[in-house]
C-alpha angles and dihedrals in degrees: 000000000000092000090051090052093048094049101036111025095151092047092051092046090048091050092049091048091050090048092051093048092048090050092051092049091048092052091049091049093050091047091051093047092051100037109042101052088059093048103051115139092002115184108268114251137177095253093061125100124220089253091056092049091048091049094046095048094036095234135130112278093210091061090054090050090050093048091055092044096228130148110266091224094050095052100072111120095345114141120231089250091055090049090050091049094049092048093042092239131131118253088243090059091051091047092049091050092049094048091049090050092047091050090048092050092049092048092050108034 
């Protein structure tokens, strides 16, 4: 191993980097395969983000953003409670809007 390192440092480092990246992607894949089937159509709560809701309900996130009328750049990682606070709405109003949009998307695929 030491001779391989001495002669091909960049090759060994490249291999280790590829191995690390592959491992990370494999862990994410396994987590998604195990987690999301158990969390389909989860009850909407204030801690969720729009991305989480879109993933759970299998709908387009951009339609949820449009339904709430928020800036696409400002929506990243904001919780539904934070969105409600910024728009001076109750969490129930945000939830109702999201559920109506989800129902509309599912009715018209």
